[in-house]
C-alpha positions in Angstrom: 107.0 85.5 121.5 108.5 88.1 119.4 107.2 89.5 116.2 107.7 88.2 112.2 108.8 91.8 111.5 110.6 94.4 113.3 108.0 96.5 115.6 106.8 100.5 115.2 104.5 102.9 117.2 101.6 102.9 114.9 101.8 106.7 114.3 105.4 106.4 113.2 104.2 104.6 110.1 100.6 106.5 110.0 98.1 104.4 111.5 95.9 105.7 114.1 96.5 103.6 117.3 92.8 104.8 118.1 92.0 103.3 115.1 93.5 99.9 115.7 92.4 99.9 119.3 88.8 99.7 117.7 90.3 95.8 116.5 90.2 95.3 120.3 86.4 96.4 120.5 85.4 94.6 117.1 87.0 91.2 118.1 85.4 91.6 121.8 82.0 92.3 120.6 82.3 89.5 118.0 83.8 86.7 120.0 81.0 87.5 122.9 78.3 86.9 119.8 79.8 83.8 119.6 80.1 84.8 115.7 83.7 83.8 115.8 86.0 82.0 118.3 89.2 83.9 117.9 91.4 85.1 115.6 95.1 86.2 115.0 95.1 89.8 113.7 98.7 91.1 111.9 98.9 94.7 110.6 102.5 96.3 109.0 103.2 99.0 106.8 106.8 99.3 105.3 108.2 96.3 106.4 107.0 97.1 110.3 104.8 95.2 112.5 102.5 98.0 114.0 99.7 95.6 115.4 100.0 91.5 116.3 97.7 90.4 118.7 95.3 87.2 119.4 92.0 87.4 120.2 89.4 84.9 121.9 90.0 81.1 122.1 91.7 78.5 119.9 89.2 76.0 121.2 86.7 77.2 123.0 85.1 74.1 124.2 88.2 73.4 126.1 89.5 76.9 127.3 92.2 77.1 125.2 93.5 80.9 124.6 94.2 81.7 120.7 97.9 81.6 120.5 99.8 84.1 118.4 101.3 81.8 116.0 98.1 80.0 115.9 98.1 77.5 112.2 94.1 78.0 110.6 93.0 75.8 107.9 91.8 78.1 105.2 88.5 77.1 103.4 87.3 77.9 100.1 85.6 81.2 101.4 88.6 82.4 102.9 91.4 81.6 100.2 90.5 84.7 98.2 90.6 86.9 101.9 94.3 85.1 102.7 95.2 86.1 99.2 94.7 89.6 99.2 96.2 89.9 102.5 99.4 88.4 101.1 99.5 90.4 98.4 99.3 93.2 100.4 102.7 92.9 102.3 
């Protein structure tokens, strides 16, 4: 699936490729520890997508992998976080 924005290499827009790779390690640890089943992360700068990736499972009981276009229900505690993320775009 194509990203929602044009893509750019992280280093071309001021991101560290190594720093973004730490996200892979972070989510691997969180998923292995069963603190989160999965996530979708999109990071952009100046209208260019530098990281767009799905991690883990949408439904761990059924073994359904997390799709890149997953839709999440936002509960009360996640609304402020989603609002801040939206403001930074």
